C-alpha positions in Angstrom: 108.4 97.3 120.5 110.4 95.8 117.6 110.0 96.2 113.9 107.7 93.1 113.8 105.1 94.4 116.2 103.2 97.6 116.8 100.4 98.7 119.1 97.0 100.1 118.2 94.1 101.4 120.3 90.8 99.7 119.4 87.4 101.2 119.4 87.0 100.4 123.1 90.2 102.2 124.0 92.1 99.0 124.6 95.8 98.7 123.5 96.4 95.8 121.2 99.7 94.4 120.0 99.8 93.5 116.3 102.3 91.4 114.4 103.5 92.6 111.1 103.2 89.8 108.5 104.7 91.7 105.6 104.9 95.1 103.9 105.2 95.9 100.2 105.2 98.8 97.8 102.9 98.8 94.8 104.3 100.4 91.6 100.7 100.3 90.3 99.3 102.6 93.0 102.6 104.2 94.2 101.6 103.4 97.8 103.1 101.2 100.6 101.0 98.6 102.3 101.3 96.7 105.6 99.5 93.4 106.3 99.2 92.5 110.0 97.3 90.5 112.5 96.2 91.0 116.1 96.0 87.1 116.4 92.3 87.2 116.8 90.1 84.5 115.2 87.2 84.8 112.9 84.0 82.7 113.2 85.6 79.8 111.4 88.7 79.9 113.7 91.0 81.4 111.1 93.5 84.1 112.2 92.3 87.5 111.1 94.6 89.4 108.8 94.3 93.2 108.2 95.8 95.5 105.7 96.4 99.3 105.6 98.3 101.9 103.7 101.3 103.4 105.5 104.2 105.7 104.9 107.5 103.9 105.7 109.4 107.2 105.7 107.5 108.7 108.7 108.8 108.3 112.3 105.3 107.5 113.6 103.2 105.5 111.3 99.6 106.4 110.8 97.6 103.5 109.2 95.3 104.6 106.4 92.3 102.6 105.3 92.3 100.8 101.9 89.3 102.2 100.1 89.4 100.9 96.5 88.6 97.5 95.1 91.7 97.7 93.0 93.9 98.1 96.0 92.2 95.1 97.8 92.8 93.0 94.6 96.5 93.9 94.6 96.8 92.9 98.3 94.9 89.6 97.6 97.3 88.8 94.8 100.4 89.5 96.9 98.9 87.4 99.8 98.1 84.5 97.5 101.6 84.6 96.0 103.1 84.5 99.5 100.9 81.6 100.6 101.7 79.6 97.4 105.5 80.2 98.1 105.1 79.1 101.7 103.3 75.9 100.6 106.1 75.2 98.0 108.7 75.6 100.7 106.9 73.4 103.2 106.4 70.7 100.5 110.1 70.8 99.7 111.0 70.5 103.4 108.5 67.6 103.8 109.8 65.9 100.7 113.4 66.2 102.0 112.3 64.7 105.3 110.6 61.8 103.5 113.8 61.0 101.6 115.7 61.0 104.9 113.1 58.6 106.5 113.9 55.9 103.9 117.6 55.8 104.8 119.0 53.5 107.4 120.9 55.1 110.3 124.2 54.3 108.7 123.3 56.1 105.5 122.3 59.4 107.2 
């Protein structure tokens, strides 16, 4: 196991490998959060993403449920900011590729 994956036991007792998407600390709540996926899909075919509270100072991490609407709102905001940044970076890369497409081989 590396820092980007961890294993959980589901309700049926099956071990599942999860991928860490990101972690962050909230000054507002004083807690650390982890967002992750088990790469399963929802009914619409989207990859499911989960979030939990965790203590990064502990040797073995116990994931705690997020129970307040305020905490979910904070996570949604952080996730939206990361998605927007990823879209901006992708657009910049695609724009860079388009500029290169207009050049003749001698100009590249």
